[in-house]
N, CA, C and O atoms as CSV, one atom per row, in Angstrom:
chain,resi,resn,atom,element,x,y,z
A,1,UNK,N,N,83.400,120.302,123.456
A,1,UNK,CA,C,82.665,120.161,124.757
A,1,UNK,C,C,84.438,119.769,125.413
A,1,UNK,O,O,85.513,119.590,124.841
A,2,UNK,N,N,84.114,119.767,126.511
A,2,UNK,CA,C,85.514,119.376,127.303
A,2,UNK,C,C,86.075,117.888,127.145
A,2,UNK,O,O,85.471,116.848,127.407
A,3,UNK,N,N,87.331,118.029,126.671
A,3,UNK,CA,C,88.264,117.189,126.536
A,3,UNK,C,C,88.769,116.301,127.878
A,3,UNK,O,O,89.074,115.116,127.744
A,4,UNK,N,N,88.810,116.759,128.757
A,4,UNK,CA,C,88.769,115.946,130.118
A,4,UNK,C,C,87.541,114.830,130.338
A,4,UNK,O,O,87.564,113.916,131.162
A,5,UNK,N,N,86.851,115.024,129.733
A,5,UNK,CA,C,85.815,113.594,129.879
A,5,UNK,C,C,86.177,112.349,129.031
A,5,UNK,O,O,85.420,111.391,128.872
A,6,UNK,N,N,87.546,112.479,128.451
A,6,UNK,CA,C,87.841,111.270,127.809
A,6,UNK,C,C,88.978,110.867,129.051
A,6,UNK,O,O,89.900,111.482,129.587
A,7,UNK,N,N,88.328,109.345,129.219
A,7,UNK,CA,C,88.832,109.112,130.400
A,7,UNK,C,C,89.189,107.094,129.587
A,7,UNK,O,O,88.347,106.350,129.083
A,8,UNK,N,N,90.415,106.881,129.751
A,8,UNK,CA,C,90.684,105.835,129.417
A,8,UNK,C,C,90.897,104.827,130.662
A,8,UNK,O,O,91.614,105.086,131.628
A,9,UNK,N,N,90.048,103.454,130.458
A,9,UNK,CA,C,90.544,102.768,131.826
A,9,UNK,C,C,90.738,100.962,131.542
A,9,UNK,O,O,89.914,100.059,131.395
A,10,UNK,N,N,91.936,100.990,131.553
A,10,UNK,CA,C,91.983,99.919,131.339
A,10,UNK,C,C,91.888,98.555,132.121
A,10,UNK,O,O,92.664,98.591,133.076
A,11,UNK,N,N,91.203,97.368,132.043
A,11,UNK,CA,C,90.750,96.535,132.728
A,11,UNK,C,C,91.048,95.551,132.578
A,11,UNK,O,O,90.980,95.185,131.405
A,12,UNK,N,N,91.417,94.795,133.326
A,12,UNK,CA,C,92.182,93.286,133.253
A,12,UNK,C,C,91.316,92.313,133.938
A,12,UNK,O,O,91.700,91.184,133.631
A,13,UNK,N,N,90.377,92.280,134.682
A,13,UNK,CA,C,90.372,90.969,135.176
A,13,UNK,C,C,88.490,90.741,135.091
A,13,UNK,O,O,87.764,89.846,135.524
A,14,UNK,N,N,88.250,91.801,134.451
A,14,UNK,CA,C,86.324,91.223,134.719
A,14,UNK,C,C,86.088,90.049,133.849
A,14,UNK,O,O,86.579,90.130,132.722
A,15,UNK,N,N,85.414,88.940,134.158
A,15,UNK,CA,C,85.261,87.833,133.862
A,15,UNK,C,C,83.492,87.286,133.577
A,15,UNK,O,O,82.580,87.359,134.402
A,16,UNK,N,N,83.430,86.873,132.486
A,16,UNK,CA,C,81.654,86.427,132.308
A,16,UNK,C,C,81.982,84.998,132.415
A,16,UNK,O,O,83.074,84.458,132.590
A,17,UNK,N,N,80.937,84.555,132.289
A,17,UNK,CA,C,80.648,83.455,131.987
A,17,UNK,C,C,81.223,82.736,130.537
A,17,UNK,O,O,80.616,83.100,129.529
A,18,UNK,N,N,82.076,81.981,130.383
A,18,UNK,CA,C,82.535,81.440,129.381
A,18,UNK,C,C,81.765,80.739,128.628
A,18,UNK,O,O,81.928,81.043,127.446
A,19,UNK,N,N,80.773,79.699,128.840
A,19,UNK,CA,C,79.686,78.776,128.661
A,19,UNK,C,C,78.685,79.958,127.330
A,19,UNK,O,O,78.155,79.487,126.324
A,20,UNK,N,N,78.671,80.675,127.503
A,20,UNK,CA,C,77.512,81.174,127.324
A,20,UNK,C,C,78.185,82.689,126.815
A,20,UNK,O,O,78.944,83.441,127.427
A,21,UNK,N,N,77.466,82.836,125.172
A,21,UNK,CA,C,78.168,83.886,124.333
A,21,UNK,C,C,78.075,85.440,125.286
A,21,UNK,O,O,77.128,85.809,125.979
A,22,UNK,N,N,79.194,86.052,125.077
A,22,UNK,CA,C,79.005,87.626,125.247
A,22,UNK,C,C,77.713,88.118,124.773
A,22,UNK,O,O,77.362,88.156,123.594
A,23,UNK,N,N,77.062,88.477,125.745
A,23,UNK,CA,C,75.558,89.630,125.378
A,23,UNK,C,C,75.754,91.068,125.757
A,23,UNK,O,O,76.709,91.522,126.388
A,24,UNK,N,N,74.974,91.562,125.402
A,24,UNK,CA,C,74.945,93.223,125.883
A,24,UNK,C,C,74.551,93.141,127.071
A,24,UNK,O,O,74.492,94.320,127.421
A,25,UNK,N,N,74.301,92.637,127.757
A,25,UNK,CA,C,73.418,92.480,129.142
A,25,UNK,C,C,73.983,93.197,130.015
A,25,UNK,O,O,73.279,93.767,130.849
A,26,UNK,N,N,75.544,93.357,130.033
A,26,UNK,CA,C,76.039,94.006,131.083
A,26,UNK,C,C,76.155,95.435,130.518
A,26,UNK,O,O,76.073,96.239,131.447
A,27,UNK,N,N,76.277,95.889,129.614
A,27,UNK,CA,C,76.099,96.958,128.759
A,27,UNK,C,C,75.185,97.774,128.900
A,27,UNK,O,O,75.265,98.964,129.204
A,28,UNK,N,N,73.902,96.877,128.586
A,28,UNK,CA,C,72.534,97.325,129.295
A,28,UNK,C,C,72.113,97.793,130.581
A,28,UNK,O,O,71.573,98.890,130.720
A,29,UNK,N,N,72.342,96.998,131.536
A,29,UNK,CA,C,72.233,97.133,132.656
A,29,UNK,C,C,73.416,98.386,133.224
A,29,UNK,O,O,72.996,99.216,134.030
A,30,UNK,N,N,74.240,98.428,132.963
A,30,UNK,CA,C,75.074,100.005,132.993
A,30,UNK,C,C,74.521,100.833,132.880
A,30,UNK,O,O,74.439,101.565,133.866
A,31,UNK,N,N,73.710,101.285,131.458
A,31,UNK,CA,C,73.246,102.455,131.032
A,31,UNK,C,C,71.971,102.352,131.759
A,31,UNK,O,O,71.571,103.475,132.065
A,32,UNK,N,N,71.108,101.306,132.185
A,32,UNK,CA,C,69.803,101.532,132.814
A,32,UNK,C,C,70.273,102.079,134.046
A,32,UNK,O,O,69.666,103.106,134.349
A,33,UNK,N,N,71.324,101.662,135.009
A,33,UNK,CA,C,71.482,102.315,136.134
A,33,UNK,C,C,72.194,103.941,135.993
A,33,UNK,O,O,71.882,104.833,136.781
A,34,UNK,N,N,72.971,104.102,135.106
A,34,UNK,CA,C,73.322,105.306,134.805
A,34,UNK,C,C,72.446,107.144,134.341
A,34,UNK,O,O,72.675,108.351,134.418
A,35,UNK,N,N,71.138,105.924,133.755
A,35,UNK,CA,C,70.078,106.917,132.937
A,35,UNK,C,C,69.266,107.308,134.686
A,35,UNK,O,O,68.892,108.447,134.969
A,36,UNK,N,N,69.135,106.110,135.654
A,36,UNK,CA,C,68.491,105.951,137.068
A,36,UNK,C,C,69.107,106.966,138.066
A,36,UNK,O,O,68.637,107.435,139.102
A,37,UNK,N,N,70.308,107.167,137.445
A,37,UNK,CA,C,70.997,108.221,138.159
A,37,UNK,C,C,71.794,107.484,139.361
A,37,UNK,O,O,72.164,108.081,140.372
A,38,UNK,N,N,72.022,106.020,139.101
A,38,UNK,CA,C,72.997,105.709,140.115
A,38,UNK,C,C,74.195,105.227,139.437
A,38,UNK,O,O,74.323,104.124,138.907
A,39,UNK,N,N,75.204,106.318,139.516
A,39,UNK,CA,C,76.080,105.711,138.575
A,39,UNK,C,C,77.272,105.204,139.204
A,39,UNK,O,O,78.191,104.745,138.525
A,40,UNK,N,N,77.320,105.274,140.765
A,40,UNK,CA,C,78.422,104.241,141.195
A,40,UNK,C,C,77.931,102.994,140.994
A,40,UNK,O,O,78.639,102.152,140.442
A,41,UNK,N,N,76.386,102.640,141.500
A,41,UNK,CA,C,75.910,101.219,141.064
A,41,UNK,C,C,76.254,100.682,139.930
A,41,UNK,O,O,76.597,99.505,139.821
A,42,UNK,N,N,76.190,101.530,138.961
A,42,UNK,CA,C,76.607,100.909,137.559
A,42,UNK,C,C,77.158,100.326,137.338
A,42,UNK,O,O,76.973,99.312,136.665
A,43,UNK,N,N,78.643,100.953,138.096
A,43,UNK,CA,C,79.575,100.655,137.689
A,43,UNK,C,C,80.380,99.329,138.893
A,43,UNK,O,O,81.438,98.702,138.841
A,44,UNK,N,N,79.189,99.371,139.924
A,44,UNK,CA,C,79.322,98.019,140.983
A,44,UNK,C,C,79.237,97.126,140.208
A,44,UNK,O,O,79.962,96.133,140.143
A,45,UNK,N,N,78.084,97.483,139.362
A,45,UNK,CA,C,77.675,95.946,138.451
A,45,UNK,C,C,77.884,95.520,137.615
A,45,UNK,O,O,77.535,94.417,137.195
A,46,UNK,N,N,78.918,96.803,136.867
A,46,UNK,CA,C,79.917,96.364,135.870
A,46,UNK,C,C,81.004,95.432,136.163
A,46,UNK,O,O,81.477,94.613,135.375
A,47,UNK,N,N,81.360,95.642,137.398
A,47,UNK,CA,C,82.417,95.241,138.006
A,47,UNK,C,C,82.624,94.161,138.782
A,47,UNK,O,O,83.684,93.851,139.327
A,48,UNK,N,N,81.215,93.385,138.837
A,48,UNK,CA,C,80.492,92.033,139.757
A,48,UNK,C,C,82.165,90.970,139.057
A,48,UNK,O,O,82.745,90.879,137.975
A,49,UNK,N,N,82.283,90.561,140.018
A,49,UNK,CA,C,83.137,89.054,139.573
A,49,UNK,C,C,84.717,89.919,139.200
A,49,UNK,O,O,85.642,89.427,138.554
A,50,UNK,N,N,84.692,91.001,139.675
A,50,UNK,CA,C,86.109,91.740,138.736
A,50,UNK,C,C,87.114,92.039,140.070
A,50,UNK,O,O,86.747,92.501,141.151
A,51,UNK,N,N,88.415,91.662,139.701
A,51,UNK,CA,C,89.322,91.938,140.770
A,51,UNK,C,C,89.759,93.243,140.898
A,51,UNK,O,O,90.469,93.622,141.829
A,52,UNK,N,N,89.161,94.303,139.541
A,52,UNK,CA,C,89.838,95.667,139.962
A,52,UNK,C,C,89.107,96.421,140.758
A,52,UNK,O,O,89.736,97.478,140.712
A,53,UNK,N,N,88.111,96.620,141.534
A,53,UNK,CA,C,87.862,97.549,142.448
A,53,UNK,C,C,88.936,97.317,143.639
A,53,UNK,O,O,89.218,98.262,144.377
A,54,UNK,N,N,89.556,95.991,143.821
A,54,UNK,CA,C,90.894,95.836,144.882
A,54,UNK,C,C,91.857,96.032,144.320
A,54,UNK,O,O,92.675,96.499,145.112
A,55,UNK,N,N,92.438,95.896,142.902
A,55,UNK,CA,C,93.446,95.794,142.247
A,55,UNK,C,C,93.668,97.552,141.500
A,55,UNK,O,O,94.711,98.031,141.053
A,56,UNK,N,N,92.295,98.195,141.586
A,56,UNK,CA,C,92.934,99.526,140.907
A,56,UNK,C,C,91.659,100.607,141.600
A,56,UNK,O,O,90.847,101.365,141.070
A,57,UNK,N,N,91.943,100.259,142.965
A,57,UNK,CA,C,90.691,101.276,143.511
A,57,UNK,C,C,90.777,102.989,143.316
A,57,UNK,O,O,89.835,103.764,143.480
A,58,UNK,N,N,91.934,103.285,142.988
A,58,UNK,CA,C,91.747,104.646,142.908
A,58,UNK,C,C,91.442,104.944,141.331
A,58,UNK,O,O,90.737,105.940,141.172
A,59,UNK,N,N,91.694,104.515,140.569
A,59,UNK,CA,C,91.065,104.182,138.935
A,59,UNK,C,C,89.557,104.308,138.886
A,59,UNK,O,O,88.899,105.171,138.305
A,60,UNK,N,N,89.184,103.396,139.526
A,60,UNK,CA,C,87.402,103.105,139.835
A,60,UNK,C,C,87.116,104.437,140.575
A,60,UNK,O,O,86.293,105.046,139.893
A,61,UNK,N,N,87.362,104.968,141.401
A,61,UNK,CA,C,86.882,106.225,142.125
A,61,UNK,C,C,86.932,107.207,141.436
A,61,UNK,O,O,86.121,108.109,141.648
A,62,UNK,N,N,87.888,107.327,140.416
A,62,UNK,CA,C,88.243,108.674,139.408
A,62,UNK,C,C,86.843,108.468,138.336
A,62,UNK,O,O,86.039,109.366,138.088
A,63,UNK,N,N,86.784,107.037,137.777
A,63,UNK,CA,C,86.061,106.784,136.926
A,63,UNK,C,C,84.351,107.193,137.471
A,63,UNK,O,O,83.418,107.799,136.944
A,64,UNK,N,N,84.475,106.775,138.268
A,64,UNK,CA,C,82.843,107.517,138.847
A,64,UNK,C,C,82.716,108.833,139.163
A,64,UNK,O,O,81.728,109.481,138.821
A,65,UNK,N,N,83.655,109.307,139.807
A,65,UNK,CA,C,83.842,110.758,140.096
A,65,UNK,C,C,83.610,111.585,138.798
A,65,UNK,O,O,82.685,112.366,138.576
A,66,UNK,N,N,84.441,111.312,138.151
A,66,UNK,CA,C,84.501,112.200,136.436
A,66,UNK,C,C,82.842,111.780,135.811
A,66,UNK,O,O,82.090,112.671,135.417
A,67,UNK,N,N,82.529,110.632,135.803
A,67,UNK,CA,C,81.309,110.367,135.441
A,67,UNK,C,C,80.279,111.259,136.167
A,67,UNK,O,O,79.742,112.198,135.580
A,68,UNK,N,N,79.978,110.915,137.615
A,68,UNK,CA,C,79.146,112.049,138.090
A,68,UNK,C,C,79.172,113.302,138.009
A,68,UNK,O,O,78.169,113.969,137.751
A,69,UNK,N,N,80.497,113.859,138.251
A,69,UNK,CA,C,80.730,115.286,137.661
A,69,UNK,C,C,80.833,115.899,136.506
A,69,UNK,O,O,80.845,117.129,136.547
A,70,UNK,N,N,80.956,115.070,134.877
A,70,UNK,CA,C,80.558,115.396,134.003
A,70,UNK,C,C,79.451,115.497,132.973
A,70,UNK,O,O,79.347,116.230,131.989
A,71,UNK,N,N,78.371,114.234,133.638
A,71,UNK,CA,C,77.285,114.341,132.909
A,71,UNK,C,C,76.177,114.877,132.828
A,71,UNK,O,O,75.337,114.627,131.964
A,72,UNK,N,N,76.041,115.909,134.003
A,72,UNK,CA,C,75.249,117.065,134.305
A,72,UNK,C,C,75.481,118.189,133.566
A,72,UNK,O,O,74.576,118.984,133.312
A,73,UNK,N,N,76.735,118.347,133.155
A,73,UNK,CA,C,77.088,118.692,132.119
A,73,UNK,C,C,76.000,119.136,130.739
A,73,UNK,O,O,75.649,120.172,130.174
A,74,UNK,N,N,75.788,117.917,130.644
A,74,UNK,CA,C,75.114,117.454,128.905
A,74,UNK,C,C,73.882,117.310,129.406
A,74,UNK,O,O,73.236,116.347,128.992
A,75,UNK,N,N,73.205,118.300,130.495
A,75,UNK,CA,C,71.610,117.851,130.870
A,75,UNK,C,C,71.003,116.875,131.069
A,75,UNK,O,O,71.691,115.868,131.238
A,76,UNK,N,N,69.468,116.715,131.140
A,76,UNK,CA,C,69.082,115.497,131.296
A,76,UNK,C,C,69.277,114.363,130.795
A,76,UNK,O,O,68.959,114.271,129.609
A,77,UNK,N,N,69.699,113.442,131.292
A,77,UNK,CA,C,69.536,112.034,130.525
A,77,UNK,C,C,68.574,111.363,129.980
A,77,UNK,O,O,67.624,110.945,130.641
A,78,UNK,N,N,68.689,111.199,128.847
A,78,UNK,CA,C,66.903,110.621,128.135
A,78,UNK,C,C,67.350,109.155,127.349
A,78,UNK,O,O,66.498,108.727,126.570
A,79,UNK,N,N,68.179,108.628,127.439
A,79,UNK,CA,C,68.816,107.091,127.315
A,79,UNK,C,C,69.803,107.108,126.618
A,79,UNK,O,O,70.680,107.971,126.595
A,80,UNK,N,N,69.693,105.795,125.771
A,80,UNK,CA,C,71.608,105.538,125.039
A,80,UNK,C,C,70.566,104.392,123.807
A,80,UNK,O,O,69.377,104.083,123.735
A,81,UNK,N,N,71.754,104.079,123.048
A,81,UNK,CA,C,71.551,103.551,121.976
A,81,UNK,C,C,72.795,102.929,121.671
A,81,UNK,O,O,73.881,103.357,122.060
A,82,UNK,N,N,72.617,101.863,120.936
A,82,UNK,CA,C,73.646,101.182,120.548
A,82,UNK,C,C,74.219,101.442,119.146
A,82,UNK,O,O,73.404,101.315,118.233
A,83,UNK,N,N,75.661,101.835,118.760
A,83,UNK,CA,C,75.488,102.469,117.236
A,83,UNK,C,C,76.075,101.185,116.703
A,83,UNK,O,O,75.454,100.671,115.772
A,84,UNK,N,N,76.970,100.688,117.055
A,84,UNK,CA,C,77.865,99.285,116.617
A,84,UNK,C,C,78.121,98.193,117.406
A,84,UNK,O,O,78.303,98.403,118.605
A,85,UNK,N,N,78.176,97.018,116.968
A,85,UNK,CA,C,78.875,95.639,117.661
A,85,UNK,C,C,79.704,95.294,116.593
A,85,UNK,O,O,79.337,95.283,115.418
A,86,UNK,N,N,81.279,94.897,117.159
A,86,UNK,CA,C,82.012,94.771,116.186
A,86,UNK,C,C,83.058,93.251,116.495
A,86,UNK,O,O,83.780,93.583,117.436
A,87,UNK,N,N,83.276,92.330,116.243
A,87,UNK,CA,C,83.914,91.332,116.372
A,87,UNK,C,C,85.361,91.180,115.592
A,87,UNK,O,O,85.464,91.547,114.422
A,88,UNK,N,N,86.304,90.701,116.208
A,88,UNK,CA,C,87.685,91.089,115.982
A,88,UNK,C,C,88.246,89.607,116.048
A,88,UNK,O,O,89.079,89.284,116.895
A,89,UNK,N,N,87.712,88.675,115.050
A,89,UNK,CA,C,88.580,87.378,115.532
A,89,UNK,C,C,87.410,87.049,116.513
A,89,UNK,O,O,86.409,87.733,116.727
A,90,UNK,N,N,87.745,85.899,117.038
A,90,UNK,CA,C,86.516,85.122,118.536
A,90,UNK,C,C,87.027,85.456,119.462
A,90,UNK,O,O,86.586,84.872,120.452
A,91,UNK,N,N,88.332,86.642,119.811
A,91,UNK,CA,C,88.588,87.022,121.263
A,91,UNK,C,C,88.288,88.119,121.572
A,91,UNK,O,O,88.519,88.333,122.762
A,92,UNK,N,N,87.761,89.151,120.908
A,92,UNK,CA,C,87.518,90.514,120.985
A,92,UNK,C,C,86.267,91.217,120.808
A,92,UNK,O,O,86.080,90.948,119.622
A,93,UNK,N,N,85.434,91.815,121.093
A,93,UNK,CA,C,84.214,92.225,120.860
A,93,UNK,C,C,84.366,93.800,121.211
A,93,UNK,O,O,85.166,94.158,122.076
A,94,UNK,N,N,83.444,94.862,120.395
A,94,UNK,CA,C,83.825,96.157,121.104
A,94,UNK,C,C,82.263,96.482,120.404
A,94,UNK,O,O,81.822,96.315,119.267
A,95,UNK,N,N,81.635,97.060,121.744
A,95,UNK,CA,C,80.031,97.902,121.355
A,95,UNK,C,C,80.850,99.609,121.440
A,95,UNK,O,O,81.910,99.925,121.981
A,96,UNK,N,N,80.084,100.255,120.851
A,96,UNK,CA,C,80.078,101.396,120.866
A,96,UNK,C,C,78.300,101.846,121.047
A,96,UNK,O,O,77.281,101.478,120.463
A,97,UNK,N,N,78.520,102.613,121.926
A,97,UNK,CA,C,76.907,102.914,122.334
A,97,UNK,C,C,76.976,104.510,122.361
A,97,UNK,O,O,78.038,105.052,122.057
A,98,UNK,N,N,75.813,105.302,122.734
A,98,UNK,CA,C,75.710,106.687,122.827
A,98,UNK,C,C,74.586,107.020,124.089
A,98,UNK,O,O,73.376,106.794,124.105
A,99,UNK,N,N,75.434,107.628,125.107
A,99,UNK,CA,C,74.329,108.256,126.045
A,99,UNK,C,C,73.759,109.544,125.797
A,99,UNK,O,O,74.372,110.609,125.870
A,100,UNK,N,N,72.213,109.350,125.416
A,100,UNK,CA,C,71.419,110.825,125.236
A,100,UNK,C,C,71.310,111.556,126.079
A,100,UNK,O,O,70.749,111.242,127.129
A,101,UNK,N,N,71.831,112.767,125.852
A,101,UNK,CA,C,71.022,113.997,126.922
A,101,UNK,C,C,70.662,114.957,126.056
A,101,UNK,O,O,70.820,114.947,124.836
A,102,UNK,N,N,69.927,116.206,127.064
A,102,UNK,CA,C,69.440,117.433,126.078
A,102,UNK,C,C,70.416,117.609,125.735
A,102,UNK,O,O,70.674,116.812,124.833
A,103,UNK,N,N,71.640,118.609,126.054
A,103,UNK,CA,C,72.757,118.684,125.395
A,103,UNK,C,C,73.700,118.459,124.433
A,103,UNK,O,O,74.489,119.298,123.998
A,104,UNK,N,N,73.598,117.173,124.068
A,104,UNK,CA,C,74.447,116.462,123.657
A,104,UNK,C,C,74.631,115.610,124.282
A,104,UNK,O,O,74.380,115.537,125.485
A,105,UNK,N,N,75.421,114.243,123.155
A,105,UNK,CA,C,75.608,112.753,123.377
A,105,UNK,C,C,76.906,112.567,124.380
A,105,UNK,O,O,77.505,113.576,124.752
A,106,UNK,N,N,77.261,111.462,124.741
A,106,UNK,CA,C,78.931,110.768,125.335
A,106,UNK,C,C,78.911,109.914,124.198
A,106,UNK,O,O,77.923,109.875,123.464
A,107,UNK,N,N,79.913,109.238,124.000
A,107,UNK,CA,C,80.029,108.283,123.015
A,107,UNK,C,C,80.981,107.217,123.881
A,107,UNK,O,O,82.173,107.525,123.899
A,108,UNK,N,N,80.723,106.380,124.377
A,108,UNK,CA,C,81.187,104.926,124.852
A,108,UNK,C,C,81.522,103.905,123.998
A,108,UNK,O,O,80.807,103.534,123.067
A,109,UNK,N,N,82.689,103.397,124.316
A,109,UNK,CA,C,83.337,102.197,123.677
A,109,UNK,C,C,83.696,101.254,124.626
A,109,UNK,O,O,84.626,101.630,125.340
A,110,UNK,N,N,83.141,99.854,124.928
A,110,UNK,CA,C,83.644,98.888,125.738
A,110,UNK,C,C,84.026,97.564,124.709
A,110,UNK,O,O,83.418,96.947,123.833
A,111,UNK,N,N,85.573,97.481,125.414
A,111,UNK,CA,C,86.318,96.057,124.554
A,111,UNK,C,C,86.244,95.111,125.356
A,111,UNK,O,O,86.694,95.255,126.492
A,112,UNK,N,N,85.700,94.007,124.982
A,112,UNK,CA,C,85.519,92.532,125.861
A,112,UNK,C,C,86.459,91.595,125.427
A,112,UNK,O,O,86.626,91.628,124.207
A,113,UNK,N,N,87.158,90.732,126.059
A,113,UNK,CA,C,88.115,90.320,125.412
A,113,UNK,C,C,88.304,88.786,125.885
A,113,UNK,O,O,88.150,88.580,127.089
A,114,UNK,N,N,88.527,88.019,125.302
A,114,UNK,CA,C,88.466,86.501,125.557
A,114,UNK,C,C,89.773,85.635,125.235
A,114,UNK,O,O,89.794,84.887,124.257
A,115,UNK,N,N,90.989,85.785,126.202
A,115,UNK,CA,C,92.520,85.130,125.689
A,115,UNK,C,C,91.877,83.666,125.568
A,115,UNK,O,O,91.793,83.220,124.423
A,116,UNK,N,N,91.538,83.081,126.344
A,116,UNK,CA,C,91.155,81.566,126.515
A,116,UNK,C,C,89.392,81.464,126.541
A,116,UNK,O,O,88.525,81.663,125.691
A,117,UNK,N,N,89.380,81.090,127.837
A,117,UNK,CA,C,88.055,80.415,127.994
A,117,UNK,C,C,86.841,81.203,128.953
A,117,UNK,O,O,85.696,80.855,129.241
A,118,UNK,N,N,87.619,82.382,129.290
A,118,UNK,CA,C,86.752,83.878,129.890
A,118,UNK,C,C,86.732,85.010,129.304
A,118,UNK,O,O,87.711,85.603,128.851
A,119,UNK,N,N,85.618,85.354,129.290
A,119,UNK,CA,C,85.776,86.516,128.684
A,119,UNK,C,C,86.065,87.764,129.792
A,119,UNK,O,O,85.790,87.470,130.955
A,120,UNK,N,N,86.464,88.797,129.609
A,120,UNK,CA,C,86.654,90.383,130.237
A,120,UNK,C,C,86.403,91.615,129.843
A,120,UNK,O,O,86.722,91.911,128.691
A,121,UNK,N,N,85.901,92.417,130.532
A,121,UNK,CA,C,85.890,93.774,129.801
A,121,UNK,C,C,87.193,94.278,130.000
A,121,UNK,O,O,87.674,94.520,131.107
A,122,UNK,N,N,87.879,94.468,128.684
A,122,UNK,CA,C,89.560,94.901,128.853
A,122,UNK,C,C,89.769,96.299,128.487
A,122,UNK,O,O,90.956,96.628,128.469
A,123,UNK,N,N,88.918,97.212,128.189
A,123,UNK,CA,C,88.774,98.518,128.195
A,123,UNK,C,C,87.359,99.126,127.894
A,123,UNK,O,O,86.513,98.706,127.104
A,124,UNK,N,N,87.305,100.413,128.863
A,124,UNK,CA,C,85.870,101.140,128.550
A,124,UNK,C,C,86.478,102.645,128.427
A,124,UNK,O,O,87.318,103.064,129.224
A,125,UNK,N,N,85.872,103.555,127.146
A,125,UNK,CA,C,86.218,104.675,126.982
A,125,UNK,C,C,85.374,105.521,126.684
A,125,UNK,O,O,84.938,105.254,125.565
A,126,UNK,N,N,84.679,106.858,127.314
A,126,UNK,CA,C,84.221,107.419,126.795
A,126,UNK,C,C,84.449,109.029,127.094
A,126,UNK,O,O,84.726,109.569,128.165
A,127,UNK,N,N,84.207,109.705,125.586
A,127,UNK,CA,C,84.069,111.037,125.952
A,127,UNK,C,C,82.780,111.730,125.102
A,127,UNK,O,O,81.745,111.160,124.757
A,128,UNK,N,N,83.166,113.130,124.874
A,128,UNK,CA,C,81.898,113.701,123.800
A,128,UNK,C,C,82.296,113.764,122.642
A,128,UNK,O,O,81.679,114.422,121.804
A,129,UNK,N,N,83.364,113.119,122.370
A,129,UNK,CA,C,83.944,113.536,120.514
A,129,UNK,C,C,83.111,112.242,119.963
A,129,UNK,O,O,82.529,111.454,120.709
A,130,UNK,N,N,83.147,112.147,118.532
A,130,UNK,CA,C,82.724,111.483,117.688
A,130,UNK,C,C,83.337,110.458,117.140
A,130,UNK,O,O,82.788,109.682,116.358
A,131,UNK,N,N,84.682,110.374,117.568
A,131,UNK,CA,C,85.694,109.678,117.149
A,131,UNK,C,C,85.247,108.517,117.290
A,131,UNK,O,O,85.230,108.028,116.160
A,132,UNK,N,N,84.913,107.864,117.947
A,132,UNK,CA,C,84.617,106.310,117.952
A,132,UNK,C,C,83.248,106.132,117.382
A,132,UNK,O,O,82.642,105.238,117.973
A,133,UNK,N,N,82.444,106.801,116.247
A,133,UNK,CA,C,81.562,106.335,115.634
A,133,UNK,C,C,82.142,106.008,114.234
A,133,UNK,O,O,81.395,106.317,113.305
A,134,UNK,N,N,83.187,105.511,113.942
A,134,UNK,CA,C,83.930,105.238,112.909
A,134,UNK,C,C,83.633,104.140,112.390
A,134,UNK,O,O,84.246,103.738,111.401
């Protein structure tokens, strides 16, 4: 399908509670909002506590627009599923998920990083290719 769906957004300031282990809650909330058609809200929730919207407002706007414009090409959204969760040492966690739709999936990859005491979303990538499923 369209390679223009590939979007890489480096995020450098999304922190979560350092005392609790990183959970899938943020990713689950994100996909639940996406599936219910609340794309802008989904990203707003993902960025709670982050300076990203202030530091990179154009990147966030572009991300929201490309998601809103691109997802309808795949038909009705049917849900999502986790494909894998992978830790790289004690400071990086990667989640790979599939957003399922009638005409085909989009594959999403989320990287969370903890350089010291706090986790933040360091990277999110999505496209309609299966290269993230390795």
